[in-house]
N, C-alpha and C positions, 0 to 999 in steps of 0.2 A: 706407583700408587701407593697409597696408604693402607698399611695391613689390615686394620679393621675393615676399611671399604672392599676390600678385595675378599676378605672372608664374608662379609655381608653377601656381597654380590653371588658369590658361590651357592648362600644360604638360599636366595632371593632365585634365580633364574640359572646357576651353575657358570655361564660366562654371559659376557656381552657380546650383542650381536655386531654385524660389521659397523651397520649406520654409528651406534651406541660407541665403537672404536674409534670411528672417525672423529666423530664429535670431538670425543674426549683429547684426542690427541690435537685436534686445532683449538678447543679453548684452553686447554693448558701451555699452548706456547704462547698464549698471550694475545688471541685475537678474538675480535666481535664475531660472530658465527649464527647465521642464518638457517635452520636447519628446518628444510621440506622435506616433507613424509606421508604417506597415507597414511589411513587411522590403522593403529593396530602395529604399527612399524616402531612401537618404545620411542617413542619422542622424548615422553615427560623423562625419562630417566637419561638420554642421552643427552639433555639441556642442564640435568643438575647434578647428574654424579659428578661430573669434573669441577662442579662449585662447591659439593660437599668435602672433595679430595683436596682442593686449595684451604677451605674451612680447617679442616682438621690437620694438614702439612704446616700452615703459614700460621695457624693460630689466631686465626682474623678476628677482629674484635667485633662484637654485634654493632649495629644492624650490619652484615657483611654482605646480606644479599634481598633484593627486591624481587619478590614472583608476584607478575601483574598478569590480571586474567580479566576478559570481559566477563560478566556476572554470569553469562550463560556459561561457560567453560568452566564457572567456579564451581564444580559440583562435589558431591559427598565422596566419591572414586576417588579424586585427585588429591584431596585434603587427605584421605584415610592414608595414601601411598604417601605421600611427602612426610607424613606425621609418622608412618610406620619407619620410613629411613632415618629419621631424624630420631627415635627409639634408638634404634640398633647403633646409630653412629656416634649416638652423645650429643648430638647436634639440636638446639631448640628451633622448633619450628611453629609459628603460629599464625592468627588472620586477624585483619583489620579490616571492615567496612562497616556501612552505613547501621548496622544492626548490633554490631559488637557493644556490650554494655560500657558503661562509663568506668564502673572499679575496673574491667580488664584492660581499657587505654589505660588508665592510670599504671596499673600493672606494668603494663609493657614500657611506660617511661623511666619507671624505676627501675627495671630489671629487662630491658628489650631482648629480644630475640635473634639468634642469628640468622634466620629467615622468615622474613616476615611476606606473608602473602596478601595482597593487597588488590584493589581495582583499581582502574587510570583515575576515577574521580576521586577516591581514597590518596592517592599522591597531591593532588591538589590540595587536601586538609593537612597531612602531614608535614607539607612542606613550609606551612605557616605556623604548627605548633614549636612555639621557641623552645621548650623543654625534649624535642626529637631532635633537633636541627642537630644538637652535638655527633648525636648516634648516626645521624644521617651521611656526616661526614666521613662514615667509616664503609659506607657502600663501594664494593667493588665489582658485584654484579647486579645488572638488571634484566629477567627472564621476563620476556614477554611469550605470553600463551596464545594461541588461535589469532594471529595478525590477521588472517583474511577478512575476519570477522568486524574488523575496527578500520585498517587502512581507508574503506572508501567511504566512511563516515566522518561526523566531527568528533567523536570520541578518539579518534587517532589523530587528529591535528591536538586536540586537547592534550592526548599522552606524548607527543613526541616535545611541545610547549614544556609538559611539567618534565620532562628527562633534560631538556635545556637548563631549565631552570635547579633540577638538581647536579647536573653538572659544572654549575658554578660553584658547589662547595665540595663536591666528589669525583674522584677520577676512577670511574667503570667501566668494565666490559657489557655488552649489548650483546644476549643471546635470546634467539627470536622463535619461533615454533608455529608450522603454519601446516594444512594441505596439499595438495599441488596447487599452482597458480598458474594463468597464462601469463603474468608479465613479471618473474622471478627475480630479474636483475632490477628492474625498477624499486621492488617490494625491499629487495637488498640495500636499495640506497636509500629508500625510506627510513629504514632501521638504522643505518649507517654501520650495515656489518662489513666484515673486511671480506668474507667467504660465503658460500652456500655448501651447505653439506647435504648430500642425499643418499639416498639407499642405491648400493650398487645394481641390486635386482630391481627388477619391475614389478608389481602388482599386477597378476592376470584376473581379468573378468571375464564373465560369458552374460551377456545379456540376450533375454530373449523377449521380442516383441511382439504382444499377441493382440488380435481384433477379433473378439469373438461374435458370432452371429447365431442369434436363438433357433433352436429346434425343440422337438417336440419335449423331450424331460423338461424344457424350462418355460411350459404353458402354465403347468401346476403350480411351480415355485412363484411364480407370477401372480397366480390368482391369491395364493397364499398368504405373499408376502403385500399385496396391493401395487405393485409394479409393472412396468412396462416389461414383455419377453425379453428384450434388449439389455435391459438391467440385472435381470434375472440370469440370463446369460453370463454375466461378465462376474457375478457372485459366484456362480456353481463353478466356475474355472479357476477363481481367485481359491475358494476354498478345496478343490482339487489339487491346487499347489501345495496350500500347508499341509495336507494329509499327505502325498508324496514325499514331502521331505522334514516334516517334524517342526521346530521350532522356528517362528517365522515375525518379522517385523515388516508391518504394512504401512506403508508411507504414504499420507495424501499432501496436499500443499497447503490445505488451510486447519485452521483449529475448529470450524463449525462442519466442515465435512467429516472429517476423522470420527465427530460426534455421529454425523447421518449415517457414515458407514458402520459406525461399532452397533448403531441402534438395531439397524435391518439386521447384521450378523447376529446380535442376540436375539431377535423377534424371531429369526431363523434358527435358535437353539444352539448358535456357535459357542465354544468358550473363550471370548476376546475380552481386551480390557481396552481402555484410550487413553491415551498420555501426551498433553500437550501444553504448553507454558503457562496456560489461564488455569490449570488446575491446581487444587492447594498441594503444598507437597508433602502431607502424609497421601494425597488420592494418587499422585507420582509414584511415590516409594511402594505404596500398596501393589499397584501395577508392576513395577518394575519386578517386585517377590514372588509375583503370581506366574510370573514367565519365567523368571530363576527356578523356582520351584516346581516347574511343569502342571500347576493347577490351571492353568490357560495355554492355546497352542499358538497365539497371536496378540501381538500387540498393535493396536492402531494409533502412528502416530505423526507428528510432522515434525519439524526441522528440530523440535527438542530432542530427537535424540540421534543425531547426526554427530555428536559431541560424546568424546568416550565414557559414556554411564556404563557402569559393570551391570550385566545382565547374564553374563555367563556366554556360553557361544550360540549363535546364532545358524541355523542351517540352510535359511535363505531369504531373501529381502523382496517385497513385493512392492511395486509403486503403482498406484492407483492413478490413471490418467496421466498425462505428460509431466514429467519431472523439472520443464522448462529451460533447463539450463543443464550444461556437462559438468559443471563442479558438484552441483546437487546430485546428480545420478551418481557419479562416482564416490562421492561422500557418503551416500544411503547404502550404495551395495558394498561398497567395504566393510560395512558392520557386519556381513554375513562370511562365515568362516574366518574370524575375524584374526587369524594367522598368519606370517611370514610363510611363504610357499604355497599358499592353499589357493584354489581359486574362487572367487566371490562369485557366487552367482544371485543374477537379480532380473525380475519378471515385471516387465511394464504391461499393463493392461490395459487398453486405450479404450475411448469412448466413442469415436467419431472420425471421420478420414482425416480430418484436419489433424487432430492428436494423434493419431497413427503416425502420420507423416513426419512431424514432429518427433515423434519419439523414435521412429527408425534413424533419423539425421542426428540426434544427438548420440543416442546408442554409438555411430559410427565417428563420431567427432571424438567419444571416449574411448575407443579403441585406438583411435592415432593420437591420442594425446592432446588434442586441440581443445584446451582448457581456458575459460573466460578470465580474461586481466579483471583485475580490482583497481579501480580508479582512485587513485592517492585524492583527499578531500581536505582541504583548509578551510579559511573563513573568517572573516575580518570580524564577526562578533565574537568566535573563540579568540583571537588575538586580543580583543577589548577585556575579555576575563583576565588572561594572562598577564595585563599590564596591570590592572590592579592588584592581584595576586605577589606580583614583584613587589610593588610597593608596600604591600602588607608587611613582604620578609625584610624589605631596606629601609621603607619609609621615606626614603627620600633620594631619587634618581637624575645624573643627566640626561634630558630629552632623549636621547639617540642612544643611549643603554638599549631598553628594550627592542628597539629597531636589530640593534647588532645581535642580541641574543635570539629573537625569534629567527632571523634570516638563518640561523646555523640550521633550524629545522627542515628537512625537504621539504614540506609542502610551502613554506614560506620562503623558500629561497632567492624567488623571483619578486618579493613584497616591494613595493615603490615608496617611496619615500613621499611622495602626496595621498597614497589609502593611507599609510603609518598614521599622518597629520588627521587625516579625518575622522578616525577612530578616536585619537586623543579629544579631538573638538567634540565629539559626543560624550564620550565620558566627563570633560568639562561642563559642556552644555546639562548633563545629567549631576554635576555637585558630586562625583565621584573622586575626580583628583582636581588638582591645580596645578599652575606653571607660573614659576615664578621665572619671569622674562630674565630680569637683572642677573640672577644667580642661574639661569639655564637649568633650572632643578622642575622635576614633577615631584609633587605631595600629594599624600592622600587626604580625601576629606569626610567629613563625618558619615555618609552614607554607604561609604564602600565597603565596610566590614558586613554589612547586611546583604548587597549586593553580589559580595563573592561567594559567601557561603548559601545562599538562596539560588544561584545559576553554577553551583558545583556539576550537574548534571547537563551534559549537551542535549538531552533525549525530552523530548517536550514531554510535560506532563500529560499523561493519557487519561483525559476529561472525557468520560460518556456524556453525550446529549438524549435526553426525553425526548421519545418518540411521540407524537398526538395524534391520536385519529377526528379528524374534524367532525367524521359521521357519526362516533359514538361518542364524541367527547370524554373520552378515555385517552391515558397515556398507557400503551399498549408495549413499551418495552425501552430498551437501549440500545445506542449504538457508539462506536468508538469514534473519537473524534477523527482521528485517521482516516476511517471513512466518510464521513462526513464532508469532508474538505476536498472532495471527489464529485459532490452532488452539484446538481445545480436546480433551481427550481423548472418544474416540467419534466423532470428526471422519472422514470419508472426504478423503483430497486426492490428486492426480493428481499424478506424478513419472515420468519417463522413458517415458510411455505406459502407464503402469499406476496400478491404484486400489489406495492404502493405508490402513487404519484405523489412528489414533492409540493404542496402548496406553496411553502412557505418558510424560508432558513432565519430564524431568528437568532445571530450572533449573541445578543445581550443577554437573553434569557436560557442559551443554549439547548434549543428548542426545536424539533423539527415537524412541522405542521404538515400531516399527510391527508392522503383519502384512499380509499383502497379501489386501485384499477382496474384489479379482476384480467387486465391484459398482460399478458408474460412475453408480449414483444418486446426486445431489447432490455428489460429489465437486468438491473445490474444485481448479483448476489452481494449480500451484505457483508461477507467476508473480500470481496475486491480488493477491499485496501489490502490484505497481506498477498495478494497474489504475487507470485517471482514474474518478473518482466522477462519474456524472452528477448535475448538478444540479436543485434544484429544477423552476426555470421550464420546465426542457426535458422536463424527465418529467410533469409537468402538462400540457404542450400534446400530449405524445403521446394522453395521457387526452382531451384536449378533442379532436383529430384521431378517435379510435377513435368517439367519441361522435357527432360530424357526419356522419361518414361511414355509422354505421346509422341515425342518424335519416333523412340526405339527402344521396346519394354525390355529387352533384353540387356541393352545396353545401360538401361536405367539399374537393373539387378545391379550391376558391376560396379554400380556407387556405393552398394551396401554391405560389399563381402567383409565376411567375418561377424556381422550381427545373424542373429538367429532368430529365421520369424519364417512365415508359411509364404511360400509364392501365391499360393492359390489364396490367401487372405489380402495380398497387395494386390494380385488381378482383382478381386472382388470390391476391395477399397476404390481403385481408379475407376472402375466401371462405373462407380456412382456420380463422379464428375465427368467421365470421358466425353459425352455429347455437350457437354457446356464449359462457357468460357472460365479459365482461371487464370490469376496472377502467375509470373515464373519469376526467375532473374531476370529476366530480359522484358517482360511486360509489366505493365500497369492496367487494371482494367476498372473502368468507370461502369459501374450499372445502376440504371436508374429504373425504379418501378413506380408505382403511384403512392405509396407511402412511406417511400426511405430508397435514399441513396449508399450505396456501398463502393467504396472506390476499394477495390482489392490489392496489396501490396504487401509485399512479403519482405519488410524492413523490421520488425520488431516492436515492441511497444513502444518504447521511447523515440525511436525514429518517427513511430506513423503519430505519435501526438504532437509533434511537431508541425507535420503535413494537414494533418488535421483541424490544427488552430489556424494554420494558413489559409484553407479552404474555406472552413467556418468564416473568417475574418472578412474574406471577398464576399462571401455569400450574404452575411449581414450587411455589408455596404448598399448590397442592388435592393435586399429585399425584407431588409432590418430583420429584428431577432424572431424570428420564428422557426428556428432549427434548433435540435439538440445533437450534439456530437458523441461519440465515444470511439476511443481508437484503442484496437487489439494487434496482437501478432502480425496478422495476416490481414487485415482490413480495418477502414475508417467508415464507420456506420453512422450515417445522418439521416434521423426522423425529419420527413418532413411534411409538410401541409397540403402539399401538392407535386406533382412528376416536374422533376427537374430535369432540363435539357443535359445529356450528359456530355455535348460538345464543350458547351458553356464550362462546366466543370472542370473539362480536360483542359480549357484554355488557363484554367486558376494555376492549373501545376505548372505551366510553362512561365513563372517569373523569373525574377533572377536571382541566381543563389545569395547574392549580397543583403536582398531584401527582407530575407527570413527572417533574420534574428529581430529585426524591426518590427516587423506584423507580428510576431508570435510574441514579444514581450508587450505589445498594445493591448493584444487578445487577453495573455495572462493576466494582466493587471485589472481586468474587469472580472475575474474568477473567484469563487469562494475558497478554493486551495491559494491563492496567492494571499488572500488577506489574512488566513490561518497560518502560514508560513511567516509573512510579516508581522504579526504580533508575536511569533515566539523568538524570531530574530531581534525585533525591539527590547524585548525582555533578555535576553543574553547581551544585549548591548548595553544594559540597565538604563536603556531611555524610555521605559515602562517598568511600573513595579509587576509583581508575579501575579498578582489578583486583578489586575487593571482588564478590564472590557470596555474597546473602542468602538464604536459604530462604524465611522469611516476612515478606519485605519491608515488605507490607500494614500488620502489627501495628506494626512496629518505628516508624513514621512517620503513626500512625491520629492524626487530630485535630490533623494539623501544619500549618504554611505547604504541605509539600511535599507533602501531599495535597491542597490544594487545587490545586497548581499542576501537580499530574498529572490529575485532574479537567478543569482550563482546556484543557489540553493535548489532550485527549480529545476534547471538548466540539468545538475547533476545527477538528481535522483527521479527527475518524471520525464522530462523533454528534452532529447539530443537534437539541437540545434545543429551540430558537426554534421552529426548521421545524414539530418535534414538537407543540408546544405550539397551534401556530397550526391542525392537521389536528385536534386535539380539540378547538378552540374551533368549526371548522369544523361538526363532528360535534353539537357542542351546540347551534349556533345552527340547525342541520337543513340547510344547505348543502351537506354531504356526506351521503349516507346509504350504509348499508351492507345488503348483501346477502347471503343465504347458500345454499351448496349442498353438497349429501348427496352423493356420487358413489361408484360402486364403481372407476371407473378415471377418473384424471386428465384433465384438459380438455387442449387444444394448447396453451396458454398456460403451463399447472400443470407439464407434462411439462416443457416449454423449461427454465421457471427449475428444476425438480427435478433435471434433467441439464445443468447449466451447463457449458460446455467438451467440449461433443461434438465440436466441429470439431477441436479441438486434439492429441485423441488419436488416438496412432497406430494404435490397433489399436481395433475396432469394439464396440458395445455385445455384452455377453454375453447369449446366454439363460438363461432361470433353470435348464434342465436344465443347462447347460454350468456355471453356479455353481454349485449342489449339488453335482456331480460333483467340481469342483478343491476344493470346503469339504470332501469326503469323501478325497480324496487327500492332502488335507493333515493331517486326522487321522489317516490310517493311516503319515505320515511323522511324525508326533510322537513324542518318545522318554519312555518311563515305565517305574516300578520294579515289578515284580511282587515281592511282599511276602508273606510266611508270616506271619500275624498269632498264632501260633501258636511257631514256632521261631525266626523270624528270617532265614531264607531268604531271600535278594533277590537279584537278576539285573536287570539294566539292560536293556531291549529296544526296538526301535520296535514300534509298535501293528501293524502288518505284521502282523509275525511271530507274532501271539496269534491272528491269523484263523482259522487251521485246527488249531491246538492244541485239546486237549479240557482246559480249565481247570478240572479237577477235584480235584487233589491237588499238595501240597508234593513235591516231589523227595526232599527230607532227610528228614523226620518223617510224609507220606502225609497230613496234615491237608488237609481241604477249604476251611479259612479262607484262602484267596489274596486277596490285594487288590491292585488296580492304583492307584499314586500318583505324583505329580509328585515328580522326586528330593530336593526340599528337605524336603516331608511325608514321605519315605520314612527321609532322613536323622534328620529329629526324632523318628519314632516308634520306632526301633529301639533307643535307649536308655531309653526309655518303657519298651516292652517288657521290657528287661533288669530293670527295677525291681519291674515286676508279677511276674515270675518268679522272683523273690527275696522277693519277700512286701513289697518298700518300700513306704508311702503316698505318693499321687501329688499335686503341686500342682494348683491349678485349671486350669492353663492345659496342663499334661501329660494330665491326665484328659480334658479336650477332644479333643487328639492322639489318643487311645488309642481313645476311642471313634470317632473319623471313619473312622479305619483299619479298625477293625471292621465298620462298618457299610458300608464300600468292601467289603469283602470277602464281605457279604452280598448286595450288589448284583449283585456278578461271579458267585457262587454261583446266585444266583435267573435271573438276565436273558443270562448268558454272555457273549460277545463284543459284545452292542448295550450293556453296561452297561461296558466295556472303552473303546466309544466315547465314552459320556458323562463319563465321568470324565476323557478324555482332552483334551475340549474346554476351550478357556478359562473360566474363571470358574465353573465347574459343579462344585461341591462333592458330596458325597453325599448331603445333604438335598434339593438342587435335582434330582439326578439320579436320585433317588427317585420325585420328582413327576412328573418327565418320561418316563422308562421307563413309569410305570405306566400314561400317558395314549397315547404313539407307541409306533408302531412301523416297521420300514423305511425310505422316503423320507420319510415323515411326520417321523420320529425326526429325521433330519438336519437339516431344516428348521427342526424346535425348537430343535435344538440350536445352528444358526445364529444363528437370532433371538435366543437367551438371550446368546451370546457377544456379540453385537453390544449389546444392551441392558446387558450386563453391563460391558462398558468405557465404554457413556456414562455408567453411573451410578457408576463405580468409585472416583469420589475423594470421591462423599456416602460411601460404605462405610466408605473408608480413613479419612475423619472420623471415624465412628461408633465404628470398632473404637478407633481412639486415645482418644476419649472414656472408652470404656467401659473402657480397660485403664488409665485415668488415673484413675477410680474405684475401680477393684478394689486 
C-alpha cells in the first residue's frame, strides 16, 4: 500500500475493516470484483481505496477511473467522501452529469480528473465526445455503485452496452457494489466480475411486528385528530416507540402517504419532518439537518432514505405498514445502529390482518437471509440506441460488428440475429441509419444525432396529466402518467381524500375526465403506481402460514421463530378470519357477491395480474365489457353488474398453461398501460419523435419488433406470465385446488381487498344513504336544456329549477311536447327541427336525432320530474330511461340510475367502438 494512503486511512478510521481488506487484496491482484454488503459496511471505501492506491503507485494517467452511480445514489455525502479522499491523496475527483455547466465540462476536457463520477446516461454522452475519447483510453477501473438499483431495468442494459463500447478503446477492471440480493452469482455474471467479496460477519437484525388494537386512550386522540380509533392506536404506538428509542426513521411505501402521516403527527404536535424524492433538494437538506441536530425526533421518509445519506446515528427504524419485500425491510432497518457489530432494530406497525401476516413472513424471510432475486433486463429499444451510438463513434461499421459487441453483454448473450436485423430495419425505416449492401457497411443518416441525444435516458419523461372534474367544469389537480397508465374508463381512484370515477382518458390532450363517485369501494389510491409489488415467494408463504395456523396454531407459531411478535395479537388477527373462507398455499377461493367477485390467491401482484387478465378476458367473451378488474398481492377483485356463478369462474382457471401468454397478450393490447408503454418504446427505437402523440398507436406498430418489446417490458415489470403458468400447472396437477363461495355479503378478506386504501383516505367510508343523497344532489345540479319539439323554443337551466314547475306546456306555442336534453343534443336537434318544419327530407343520422328528442318529450309528459332526473344522468338516453322509469320509482329510481351510470362508464369504450364501426359501415 502506498504510504500516503496508509497515513490517510489511519487518520480517517484507524485501519481497514475485514471487508475492505479482502476487497483491497482481490482488486490489487488484478481481478474484477463484486462487493456485496449491507448498509454501513464501508462498501464505498472497499471499492475506491484499491483504485486510489494503484493511481498513486502506478502514476496512472487521467481519466484512470470512472465511478458510475445511479442518480438516486449520487448523493451529497458520497461526493463529499470521495472528494475528501481525493484532496488528502492529491488525486483529482470530479463530477459530470446533465446539470454540469458547459464551462466545467470544457475544463474537464482540457484538464481531465483522475476519477470522474458519472451516471449511466453520462457514459453514453462522453463516449461520443471526440475530445474526451483520448482520455477514456486511459480508463483502468470502472466502479458501479448500487447495482441492485439498475440490474432489473433498462438503465442497467444501457450501462452494460456502454461498458462494452468503452471496452473497445480501454482495458479496465470492473468493481461493483450492492446490498444483499437473492441471486448473487447472476449479478456477478451480469457485471463480469471474477469474484464476490462479502463480509465475514453477518449483520444482526431484530424485527418487531405489531398489530395494535384501540383502547380507551385512543378514543380521545381519534376525536382530536378526526380519525378512526384504529388509526389513532397505530399513531400512539408509533410515537411511544420514538419516545423510547430517540432518533427515528419512519418509512412508508409511498410519497403521498409519507405526507399524510407527517400531517397527522404534526396535527398532534409531534416534532417530525417529511423526506422523499419529490421534494426540492433544499427541503430535503433542511429535514436531514433537523434530524441530525436533534431539532426533530423523526423523519418520515420513503426509499429516498434507503441509500447512505448521512443523518448521523439513528436509534430505530419504524416501517408503517408492510414493507412488501424482504430486500426493502433489510435495507431500511439497516439504517438503525448503522455500525458493524451493532444490532439494527426495526418495528413494523401493521393496519389489517393481511398486512400483519405479510409483515410476519417478510421479517422471517429476512432473518433467514431469503432475499428477492433482481431480474436482469435487456431491451431491443436500448439495443437500437446502442447501434446509433456506435455509429456516432465510428461513422461506418460492418453490419455484424454491433451485434458481436452487444452479445458480450450479459443481458444480450442470447440475442438472435433475426431480432438484431429487426432492430436495424426499424432504424433504417426511421432514416436514422443506412446500409450499404455492396460494402456490407452500416452508416449514419441525418436524424441520428438528435435521436441519440434525445433518448439518452431510458426512463420515460414523467408527464403529469390534468384531472378535469366534469361536474364542476374545473381542473382539480394533476396525476403522474405512470399512475394513469394503470387506469381504465369506469375505474374508481382516490385523489385528495375523495373518490373519483374515470369517464374518459384523452391520450391526445393528456386529460383525465372524471366525476366524483363518492363510493370508496375498490377505489385505487392515486399513489398506487408507486406501490412495491409483493413477490410470489412472500405471498405463497403467507398462504402457508394461514393454512398452518388453521390446522394447528402451535405448529403455525413455529414458522415465525425469531420474529418478535405478540402471540395474543396473532390469535386476535386470526380470529378475524377464522370462521370464513381464505386462500392458502394449496387453495384458491372464488368468492362471489352481488357487486363483486373476489379470487383469493396468494401469488403476489405480478402473478395475480396474469391470472386476473386471463379470467377478465374469458368473462368479456361471454358477457361483454361490463367488468373491471384489479389485481393485488393476495386477491383479484372484479367489479360486477350482477352476481356471477363462482363455479363458472372456477372453470376459467383450469386453462391449459400454454394458452396463458396468448390470452394475456391479447388482453394487454387493449389496455391504456400497453399504449403508454408502446409510445415510450417506439420513441426509444426512434420510430417516433419525443413530442409525438399518436391516437391509435397499437395499430400503427402491430406485428412489429416494437410490439414485441412492449409486451416484454410489461411481462418484466407488471405481469408475471411465467409464475401465472406455474399456478395453472399446479391446478392441472392437483397440488392446488379451487373452492367456491356464493355470498350475500363479502367476507372479511374480500371486503379488505375491495376497499384497498381505506387507511389512506382523509374522510371515512360513506353510508349507502349518504351516497344516494350525494348522487341525487349531483343530478339536481346538472345543466340541461328544455326544448319544445314543436316550435324549437329552448332554455338552458339546472335540473333543480325544474323540480317545482309543472312541465306541461311550451311558453311560446303551448305544446305539451317538451323534452329535456343535453346541451349538445339540443344543439343538434334545432336545425333538424327546422328541416322538418319546412318539409325537407332528413338523413339517417338526423332522423335518429329527431326521434331521440320526441321520445324524451314523451317521457317528460308521462313521468314528469322523474323523467328529467333520468335524462339528466350520465349515459342514460331516452330508450334506457324508458326502461328504467317503467320499473323504478323514488329511491329505487336513484339507485337504478346510479348503477346504470357506473355500468355505462365501464362499458363506454365498447359502445363507442361499436358506434364508430356502424358509422363506417353506413
